[in-house]
C-alpha positions in Angstrom: 0.0 0.0 0.0 1.2 3.5 -0.8 1.8 5.8 2.1 -0.9 8.3 2.6 0.6 11.4 4.1 -0.4 11.7 7.8 -3.2 9.1 7.4 -2.9 7.7 10.9 -2.4 11.1 12.6 -5.4 12.6 10.8 -7.8 9.7 11.4 -9.2 11.4 14.5 -9.6 14.7 12.6 -11.6 13.4 9.7 -15.3 12.5 10.2 -14.6 9.5 8.0 -12.8 7.8 10.9 -16.2 6.2 11.6 -16.8 4.9 8.1 -19.6 2.4 7.7 -18.0 -0.2 5.5 -21.2 -2.3 5.5 -22.6 -0.1 2.7 -23.0 -2.1 -0.5 -20.6 0.1 -2.4 -17.6 -0.7 -0.3 -15.5 -3.8 -0.9 -12.1 -5.1 0.1 -9.4 -5.1 -2.6 -5.8 -6.1 -1.8 -6.5 -5.7 1.9 -7.8 -2.1 1.6 -11.3 -0.7 1.3 -12.5 0.4 -2.2 -15.5 2.6 -3.0 -17.4 1.2 -6.0 -19.7 4.2 -5.8 -17.0 6.5 -7.0 -14.3 4.2 -8.3 -11.7 5.2 -5.7 -9.9 3.9 -2.7 -12.0 4.5 0.4 -9.4 6.5 2.4 -10.6 9.2 4.8 -10.0 12.0 2.3 -12.1 10.3 -0.3 -15.0 9.3 2.0 -15.3 12.8 3.3 -15.0 14.4 -0.2 -17.8 16.3 -1.8 -18.0 13.9 -4.7 -18.4 10.9 -2.4 -20.9 12.6 -0.1 -23.1 13.6 -3.1 -23.0 10.1 -4.4 -23.6 8.4 -1.1 -26.7 10.6 -0.5 -28.3 9.2 -3.6 -26.7 5.7 -4.3 -29.7 4.6 -6.4 -28.5 7.0 -9.2 -25.3 5.0 -9.3 -26.9 1.5 -9.4 -26.9 0.8 -5.7 -29.9 0.0 -3.5 -31.1 2.6 -1.1 -32.2 -0.1 1.4 -35.1 -2.3 0.4 -34.7 -3.1 -3.3 -31.9 -5.5 -4.2 -32.0 -5.3 -8.0 -29.9 -2.4 -9.1 -28.2 -4.0 -12.1 -31.2 -5.9 -13.6 -31.5 -3.4 -16.5 -27.8 -3.5 -17.4 -28.0 -6.8 -19.3 -28.9 -5.2 -22.6 -26.3 -4.9 -25.4 -26.1 -1.1 -25.2 -24.8 -1.1 -21.6 -21.1 -1.4 -20.9 -19.3 -1.5 -17.6 -16.3 0.8 -17.5 -13.1 -0.1 -15.7 -14.0 2.3 -12.8 -17.2 0.3 -12.2 -19.6 2.8 -13.7 -22.2 1.6 -16.2 -22.3 3.4 -19.5 -25.2 3.7 -21.9 -23.9 3.4 -25.5 -27.4 4.1 -26.7 -27.3 7.7 -25.4 -23.5 8.1 -24.9 -24.0 8.8 -21.2 -23.2 7.3 -17.8 -26.1 5.0 -16.9 -27.2 6.4 -13.6 -30.7 5.7 -12.4 -31.5 9.3 -13.3 -30.3 8.7 -16.9 -32.2 5.4 -17.2 -35.4 7.0 -16.0 -35.0 10.0 -18.3 -37.3 10.6 -21.3 -34.4 10.8 -23.7 -33.2 7.3 -22.7 -36.7 5.8 -22.7 -37.4 7.1 -26.2 -34.1 5.6 -27.5 -34.6 2.4 -25.6 -38.0 1.9 -27.3 -36.2 1.9 -30.7 -32.6 0.8 -30.2 -32.4 -0.3 -33.8 -32.3 3.4 -34.8 -29.0 3.6 -33.0 -27.4 0.4 -34.3 -28.6 -2.1 -31.6 -31.0 -5.0 -31.8 -34.7 -4.1 -31.8 -36.4 -3.8 -28.4 -38.4 -7.0 -29.0 -35.2 -8.9 -29.9 -34.3 -11.3 -27.1 -30.6 -12.0 -26.3 -31.4 -15.0 -24.1 -33.6 -18.0 -24.8 -36.6 -17.4 -27.1 -39.7 -16.0 -25.5 -43.0 -17.9 -25.8 -44.9 -14.9 -27.2 -45.4 -15.7 -30.9 -48.9 -17.0 -30.6 -51.6 -14.6 -32.0 -55.0 -15.5 -30.8 
C-alpha cells in the first residue's frame, strides 16, 4: 500500500474515521477498502470528499440499492450497456453514464423503445432463450 501522508495522525480529525464499510458500495481489494460508488480507494480524504458525499446521499442513481430493493443491475443486461473499468455503467445508446436518473430520463426511454435506430437489436429482440410470445389468438 502506498503511504498516505499523515493518514494515521489525521484519522481522529476526519469525520470518515467512523466509516460504515457495510454499505453495499464498499469492498475489500488487496486488503484495503475500495469505493465502487466513486471508483476510488476509500481512504478518509475520499469518503469525506464532496464527490463521495453527493453520491452516497443518492446511491440509487449509481446503481446501488437505497435499502429495500436489491436489484440495481437488472437493467444492465442489454447490449447497449457497458461497464467501464471504474465500475460505472455506460449507456452506449445515449452516450451517457447509466445512472438511475439517466435510465429514468425521457431521452433514454425514447431511445430504448427503438434501439435499432442507434445500431442495436430491436427492443423485441431477445438476447437470451426465445420467449413464448409468438402466438396470435
